[in-house]
C-alpha angles and dihedrals in degrees: 000000000000117000114252116252116267122229115261113270120237107272133172115270117265117265111275093220092054091048091050093050091046090051091050091051093049091044090051091051092049092043095051091046088046089064091069106107118254100351103036095091091051094048092045091048091048090052091054090045097048102027097106094049098052105126101196120138095252097040100039098190100326139090127263090253093050091046092053092046093045094243128135134191110226132189114240090224090061095245118133119264114264137178094265091055091045091053092050090048099046110027093105092053093051095053096093097055098036091049089069087083088066091070086075092063110078119235100337091051092047092051092047090047091053091049092048092048088056095042098045097066091044091052090046091052091050089051092052092048091050093049090051098044106033113095090230095036091244115160127200091273090053091052093049093048101036094243142122135188119248135179117253137189097228 
């Protein structure tokens, strides 16, 4: 019988500069992919949405930006990161890119798109403020998903 995962110990919050650089890297990846006509916004949004649940050998449950900056999102219950947790953690950050699909829906889609384009930067600003001011660096997405970002050596 395998031992059950242990809750994450209290650790200092990850360096804000590293988190910022990781976010810029991930945003650049999503932005470049987002330039692909028709499906780029969807693919870029899906990357932002799923990035912390990617279980590839090199990434091991973290985004490209976090991997390069030696950061890792961890679940507070000690379980490994998965796609469901990544979606809970990142849905609000993916709204801008995924909302590009709404342009295909006449009138209602255009109105929803306009509202999301106003809401997305406000949500992003709230997330940045929470990362900077919370004692554990937990943003809204971390609170919803029961996660936090820690520094790692690998």
